[in-house]
N, C-alpha and C positions, 0 to 999 in steps of 0.2 A: 382440949374440945379436939376431937379426932376430926379430921379434915376426912374429906368423902367430895365424891363426885357431885355435883349438880345439876338436874337436868330439869329446863324451866321452858314454858311454851308461856305465850301471851297470845287469849283468843278473844273473838267477841260474840255475846249470844244473846240470842233473841226471844221469846216466848211469842207464841203466834197471834196475833192479835182475834178478839171476839167475830165472830159472823155478825152484821147487821138484823134484827129486826123486820119483817116484814111487812108494808102495806098492803093490804088485800083484802075482798068481800068475794062472800060467797056469791059465784052464777048458776045454782043448779038452773035446773029446767024449768020448775015449779017457782024459783024462788031469784027471780031479773036481779030483784038490789036486798042481797039479803045481808047479812051483818057482817062485822070484821072477821077474817077470816086467817092474816098472817101470823106464820109462825114465827118462834124465837131465834136466833142466832143460834148457831154452834159455837161451843167454847174452842178457845187457840190452844195449842197443844203445848207443854213446858218443854223447858230445857232441864235433861237430867242428867248429872256423871253417875257411871259404878264404875265397880271395884270390878275388877277382871281379872285374875289370878294368873292368869296366861299370859298378861302383857310384862314386860321390863322397862321399857321408856316412854317418853310422850311421845316419838319421834312422827308420830301421823300427824302431830299438831303442827310440823314444821312445815307443812306443805297448806295447808288450808288451815283458815284464821279465823273465818267468820261463819254461825252455824245459828242456823234463822229454826223454827219450828213450824209444823205448819198451822197454817192461817185455821179456824172459825168459818163453815160453811156458812151464809147466809141463809136465815130465815126464806120458807116457803108459802105460798098459800096453801090453800086448805087446810091453816093451820099446820101445817108441816115443820117443823123444825129441823134444820142445819145443821150437818154431821159434825162432830165435833172432829178438829184438827188432831190429829197424830202426834203422840209426845217424841221427841228427838234424845236418845241416848246414846251419850259418849261414854266410850268405856276407857278405863286409866288402871294402870297396875297398884299393887295396896303400896301404900305409904306414900300417898300424893295428897298433897295437903293445897287448900284452894281458898286462892286470896283475892279480893276485891283489889283492883291494879291501881286505881284514884288512889284509895285510901291505907291501902295494905293489911285492912281488917281480914281474920281468917273464916271463912264461910263454910268452910268443912275440914275433917283430919280426918281420910279416907284410909281405915287399915284392914277393916274384911272386907274377904268374897264375897259379892254381889251385895257389899253395903251401897246404899245410892240415898242424893239427894238433889232436891229438886231446885236449880242453881236461877233459874228466871220462868217464873209460871207464865201459863197462858194468860190472855185476857178470859173475860166472861162473854156470852154472847148475848147480844144484846132483845131486849124483850119484842114482840110485834106486835101490831097493831091488837091486836081480840085481848092481848093483856090492860088495856088502857080504857075499857068499858067503863062506864059508871052508869046511873039512875039518868044521869043526867047529860051523858055525852053515849049515844047510841052505837055513833059511826069516827069512830078518831079518823083521822087520816094521818096520822105520824105513827112513828114505832121509835124505837131505840137504838143507838148503835151501840156496837162493838165494843168492850174497853179495848186497849192496847196491851199487848203482854208485857212484862220486863225486862227490860236491857241492861245490859251491863258489861262490862269490859274485866276479865280474870287473869290470872296467875297461877297455874299448875304449877308445881314444886315439886321434885322426885329426888328424894336425897340417895344415892347412889351408888353401894358398894361392888366391884366388880368379883364376879364367882370366881374368875383365874388370874391371879396376876404373877405376869411373865417378867419374871428373873435374869440375873448372870450380869458378868460384866460388860460394859460398854465395846462396842463395835461387834457382838458376837451375832446377829441378827435381829433382836430382839421388833426394831423397826419393822423390819422386810416383812415377818413373820407376820405381825398384827396385820400389815395393808394387803396381804393374799388372804390371808383367811376373812377377812371382814370386808376388803373391798370387792371380792370375789361373789360378794353376796347382793341379793336385791336393797333388803333394807339396813343402811348403815350412818353412822355419825358419829361425829364427833362431839365430846364433852368436856368442860373446864376443870380443872378443878382449882379448890379455893387461892390453895399460893403455890400452885406449881402448877405445869402444866404436861403431864403425860398425855397419854392418848388412849381412849378406851372406846372399842367396837363391840359387835355384838354380832358374836356367829350364829348364823344360822344353820342349821344342819338338816338335809334333803329330808327328812320325816319330821320339818315341822319342827323341831325343839330346836333352843338357844342358849346360848349362855352370854354371858359377857365377860372381856375377857381386856386387863388393861396391862400398856406397854409400860409399866411404871420406868422414869429415868435410870441406869446404870448404880447398881448396888455397890459397891467399893469398901476398902476395908479399913475399918475404922467409923464405919456408920452405927451401930451401936453409940461410940460417943460421940456424934451428932456431927461427924467429917461425910461435905455433900449435903447429899440429902437428909440424911441422919432419923431424928425420931421422925418426923413429920412424914417420910416415905414408912418407915417400917410399922408406925402405927395402921396405916391403913392396909396393909399386905397383910396386917393381924386380924385384920376382918375379911380375907378373903377366904373362898374354901379350900382352894386347891393351890399349889405353884405351880407353875412350871416353870423348869429348873433349864436354860438356853446356855448351851456350851458349844464354842467352836472346837471341833477336833479336829480340825487340818493343821493345828500346830503352824499356823504361816507365818506369826506375827511374832513368835519364840516362847509362844505358850502353852505350859502342858495342863491337858484336859481335866486331869486327875489332881493336879493344886489347885487347878478354880473350883472345881468340884468340891475339894473341901475349904476353901479359904472363904466360900460363899456363905457355905455352913454354920463355919466358927463363927460367923457375923450375925446370923439369925439365933444361933444358938447366946450367946454372950448378950443378946439384947433380952430376947423370951424363949424358953422354954416352953414354951405354948408355940411359939412360932416355929422354934425347932420339930416340932412334933407332926405340923399342917402338912395333911398328903402332900408327896411332893411327886411328879413326874418328868424324869430327867431327859433332855431330848439334844442329842448330837447332832448340829448343822454342821453344813457345808460337805455334806455326805458327795457332793459331782466333783470335789476334789482329790484327784489320784491318790494324796499322802494322805489323805482321811481318814482310810479303813482301819489301820493299824491303831490308828489315835484311839477310836471309834472301840473298836475292841477291848484295847486296854481297860477304858473309859468301862464298858458293859461292864466288863469281869468284875472291877471295885465296885460299882454301884449298886449292881445288885446282889453283892455280899452285906449293902446296908438296907436293904428288902425294897430296892426300888428298881421300877420299872423303864425301862428306855427306850426310847425312839428314836429310829436313823434317819431325816432328814434333808433336803438342800430347799433354802428356801429359795435359792436363784432358781432351779428347774423345777419348784414344787412335787419331788418328790416323796411322799410319803405323807402328804399333809392331809390328806384325808383320813389315814388314817391314824393321825395325831388325833385330829379331831373327835371320832369317832370315841378317841379312846380318855381322850379329856369328858364328855360327855356320859361316858360310863362311868368314871370316877366322880363326877356330880351326882350321879343317881343313886350312886354307892353310899354317898354322903348323906344325903337328901336334903332338904332345905334349910338353907338360912335363917337367922332369925332375925327379923322384920329389923328394921331400923326407923323408932319411932320418935318421932321431934316431942320432944313433951310441950303440951299446949296449953295454956288455964285456960277453962273450961269457964271459966267468968266473964274470959275476954273471948268467945266464939259469938259469931254475927248472929243474932236473931232476926230470922224473917219476918217480919212484921206489913204490915197493910199501911204503906204511905203513901195510896194515893188517894186518900180521903178529905184529906185537906185541901179549904178553901183560903184564899187569902182576900181579906179585904179592909184595900187602904188609901190615902191619899198622899199624890206625889203630885211635887209642882202645880195645886189648884186642879190637879184631872183626879176625880174617885175611877180607882182600880179594881176589879174583880179576878180572878185566876185561879187556875185549880185543876186538874182534871177533871172531875166531877163535872164542874160546869161547861169545860170545855167540848165533855161527852154530852152533857145538855143542848149545850146548841146545837151539835153538828144533828143531832136528833131531831131536833126542831125544821119543822117546817112552816116558814114564816110567811106564809099565805094562806094557810089555812089558821084561820081561827080559833078552834079549838085546841090546836096545838101550840100556837098562842099563850093561852090561857093556861094550857098545861105547866109549859116556862117559865109563864110569872109565878105559881101555884109554887112549885120545887126552888125557887129563888125566896119566895116570901118564907115555906117552909124552912129551909135550911139557916133563916135567921140572917139572909143578907141585906134585907131590905131595910131591918132594924140597924144591923152591923153602920150602914148606910148612915143613915140618919144620926147614929150619932157621932159621923164626922163632919155632922155640920149639912147635908148633901141640902137643895133645895130643889121645889119644882123646875123643870125645864134645863136641870143642870147635867153635861153630859158626862155618862159612865161608860168606861171604857172596859169589854166584859170579854175576856181571853182575847183581845183583838179585834172585836168590833165595838162602835158607840154607840148609843142608846139614849134617847133622852129620858129623863127619869119624872114619872106619873106616881101620885098616889092612887 
């Protein structure tokens, strides 16, 4: 298995509640006691997750954890409907997997640009009192409450391979370079390797373009045989698009820049010919040290013979950093996009969004009869118990849903107490 960086964000999402239906009556000049005219409530907005190919990380979800779509507007008089709540669309990079945090079940596997999924549906608006008119009920004084929006905690998971692998011997300044090119930008983040802890940062160039760069712990002689980070390191950089080979040209530690250049490339060749052919940008670091100029010129002559470009920089003084960033960006654009990393998801195990708010439970516990479920809770909230017609409507619904029949099967008797969604009622036939 190829190890890779995993960017993870845990967030809470909630669809907007539906608006309540209105209780209203016509009050026109020539109809002072007109019929019912309460409009329906608007539907709540849904939370939608959509792929945006321009995004590279889940960084924005680090700072905001709760997302709620807009609620539906309540119905109005004169049979005016309430406005629907606006949907909330959350943008994620391609390759994002969405899981239910509690169960771990995959809710969506998002790979294609613009592909979207409704992750928390908004509630339906309630009916206004004009919808409850019957031949025997001409002026209903009750309306229906709106449904609650779906809510859940979800985990966004993005498997991310760095665009650029930063290679070179230890102590040549890789970590310093990474801290400069990433920490100097507004959007930065550290990610974690599955078994190692290299640093990964986003480099954002002035024109809004960006790339991911990884300072992977130093490659040493013998890496191809498993010494040091060995195979895990090499497998990872095999997935990068460009290698930036950082070399200390100062010779301060008694190292020969040309010898270092060839040793690292020998390791790459021994491990994989594919890796050895990876586009490579050579960088001569520590140019602020007086002795570096000679070492740089010798290295430049050698690497250009091999067909590589070389850039002089000083990570300490930041000289040459901007030029290097643009050189890397240009090289990436020249190469084109990398193949997306896709996790193989068993389609049969993908979560199917189903209506789960219609269940009503009728049971007996400790000699108490209990009725619960969202449809009944919604019915109670919509009932005006001071209004005879509203109470009668409540009783009709309870009977039509078979709740009375279920209570009889459980042995309920006249005047027994029934707990319906937290409210106590006496049972009468």
